[in-house]
N, C-alpha and C positions, 0 to 999 in steps of 0.2 A: 571724078568717080571714088570712088576704095577699090582697094584691091577684092576685098567679098561682094562687092557689088558688081563687079566688073568680073569675078568669077559667075556670079549667079548671073549676068544677065549673057554670059557664054554659054553657058547650058540650062538656062532656065530652071526646069522642075526635075532637074538629073541632081541636083544638089540635098534639095529636100530629101528626095527618097534615097540618096548615100548615107544622110545623115539615121533617115527614118530607120534603116538596115543596122549603121552602129548602132542603134539605141536597143535595138529589138535583135537579136544575135544571132536566136532561137528557130527562127521562123523557118520551114523547110517545108519545101516542092513549090511549085506555083501559086498565084495569087486563086483564092477559092469563090466559085459557082455555086448555087444552087443545084445544079448537075454534079460537079466535083465530090459535094458531103454529102451526096443522095447516091452516092454511086459504091456498087460492089470494091470496087479495086481504087485503087490509085497510083498516084507516078512512080513510087518505088516498090521495084521487085522486090519479091521476097523467101527471105532462107528460112528453115526455122530446125530447130534443133532438137531431141527428146533430153530431159532430165531423172535419170532414175529415180526411186524413193530411198533406193539402197546407198545411192553416194549424196542424201543430201539429210537435215537434221532437223525437225522443225516444221515440217510438212509432208506433203508424199508424193514431190516431185511434178513434173507436168509438163508443158512445151513452151519454147520460146519461138518465137517469130519477132523477127526483126529485117531490117533493111538492107539487104544485100552490098549494096556501094557505103564507103565512108566518106566521101569526097562531100559530103556537107558536113563532116567532124560531127558531134552526139548528138546522141537521141534524148527524150524523154525516155520513161519508163512505165508502162502500169500490170500489176499484179489482178490477173481476173481469179475470184473464185465463185464454183458453182453448190448449188442449193444441196437444202438436206436429201442425203440418199442418191445426190446425183455426181458423178465425176467431170472432168476436165471436159470432157467431147460434146456436155451441154452445153458449154462455152464455147467453143471448139473454132465461131463463126467470125468472133474479134477479134480472134487473131490475126490473122492475115489480112481483114478489112483496115485495119487500123496501124498495123506496119505496113501495109503497103500506103497510110499517107504519113508515116514518117514518125513512128513510134517503137519503142521493144516492144512489145508484150508477151505475159509470162501466164500462160494460164493450166490453174493449178487443180492436181489433186490433194482431198485435205489426210488427215491422218485413218481417219475413218470415216463412212459416207455416214454416219450419225452425229460428226462435232456439233455443237452446238455454237451460236453467233460470236459467244466471245473466244471460244476457241479460233473459228477459222478467221478473225478479226487475229487473233498471236500469228497465224502461220501464213496468212497475205504479207503480213513484217517479216516473218522470217524468209520468205518468199524473193520477197525485194531486196533482205538482204545478200543472202546467195548470186540473186542478179548480179547486185554493185561487185560485192566483192568476190565470189568467185567461181563464176562461170565460164563458159567462153566467149562471150560478147559483153563483158564487163567492161572491154578497155573502149567500148559503141555507147558506154550509157555517160548519161549527164548523172553523178548520186545525189546531187541536190535539186533535179526536176522527177520527182515522182507521183505517182497517182494509184488510187485503188476503188473496183470494182466489184462486183459479184450478185448474182441471184438468188432470190427470198433468202434463207439462213447464210449465203452467203451476199447477199447486200447487207443483212445485218450485221453480218462480220466487217465490212468496210465501215460502217461507223464505227465499232467496236476499232480499228487501226487508227481510223483520222482521230478518233478520241484520245489514245493513247501518244499518239506521234504528230505531233499537230504542227510539224515541217511539210508535211506532203501539201502537192497544190493542189490538188484535187481527188472528190469521190464523189462516186455513182453508184448507190443501190438503185439496185435495178427487182420493182418489187420486192421490195427486201421484207425480214419477218425479223421481227425481235420484242423478247418480252419488256426492253426498257422502249418508254415511248418518246421520253426525254431526252432531248442529246444540246441541252444550250451549253457546255464547254466547249463543243466541236469549233474548229481555228480555221478551217480548209474549205474553201468553198465547194459546196455541195448538191449537185444532181439530184433530186430526187425522183426516182421512174416509176409512176403506180400506171394500174392497170383499172379500167371501170369494172372488168368483170372479173376481178379475182375475188374469188371466194377463200381460197387460203391464208392469202394476206389480205384481206379489206383493205380498200382507200384508207376509212375512216375509222378505221384500229391502229393503222401499219402507217400509209407514206404519209398521208397528210397531216397525223401528228409528228411524226417524226419531222418534218418539212418547217410546221409553226413553233416547232420547240428551237429550231435554230437561231443565233441568235439574230437579231434585225438590224445590225450593222457586218456581217457576215456577207457575202457572195454566195446568191443559192437560188436556185430554182425547183419548179415543180412540173415535173409531167405527166400528165395522169392520159394514158393512151387509149383511142377510143375504139367499141370491138373487139379486145384485145382480154388474155386470162393471165394468172401466177404465170404461167408457162411460157407465155407471148414471148422471154427476152432467150427461149433456148434453142430459136432460131431466127436465122438471117433475118432483120426487119430494119428497112431501111431508116424508119422514124427515128429507132432507137439508133440506129447507126448514125446520121446527119447530128443528133444535138447531143449525142456522146463524144462524139468526135471534136465538134464545135467547144463543148465544155473544155476537151483536156487539151486541146491545139490554145484556146484563150487561159486556161491556167494554169498546165505543167510549160505550156511552150511562149508564154507569155504576150502570144500573135495575135494582135487588135484584129487584122483583117476576118477573123472567125466571128467578131461580137457582132457583126451584120446579121447573123443567125439567132442571137440571143436577146437583142433588142433592136427594137424594142419588139414586147413580149410576143412568139407568136400567137396569132387565132387560131381559136377552137378549128376545127374542121374535120374531114372523113375518118383522119385517123389521131387527131388530138380533141380531146373530151375537153381537158383545159389544162393552161399556162400559165403560172403563178412565175412571178421572180424580181429581181431584184437588178435596177436598172436608174443609171449606169451603173456601170459594171465596174468596180475600183481596179 
């Protein structure tokens, strides 16, 4: 028997597990279950800090939510933009929800509440730059593992940010609004979330063409919420939380444990009108 075979025989499944852990160094938190990805809080205690608009440039300040413990090393980070006329408070529920699962989350205010999607995209990138270069939590963040999210015009800004910075690992526009309907330039894995009852950014003229225009080679998905409106992303939502978390884990953390919630494609349900996507994920 070779030394390797003897080791494998001695430790059984532990050796492959150790190899898997080495191959996936950014796994954070316990093995996920349906209940854990649907929960309002994950396993990490969360702290938060406010960022004044007076101390930053390029965006309007915001709130950083982050895992309190540093025992697990660095974390990926996500900037989240609000929609037209809204402030960061409209997206605040995502802060502790995602941070408690092992991310640094920055819900931002925009320079003015009337800023258009292209401006919101630039502001998301400015917020990520602040987060990784100047913020008090920059030492907790892996600057190579970043993503963007946003609601309405902030969702349109999410697409703009991903178009401008192809190094982003994940993008999630939530009932996004943008006059540009075609995004073949994107290279960032993108989860487009629409709502069947959206009358502000109807899926037929926004989320669906956004999704359909993404490159066929891209890891992408389209989640249409059932019984939902344009403003559903503004309050705690289990379906948005579950699939956003799974997408961020899979692509920011390269944590394949979460792929089970994305592939095979989720079926229509009381909360899902339709789900399209690319499986298997790359």
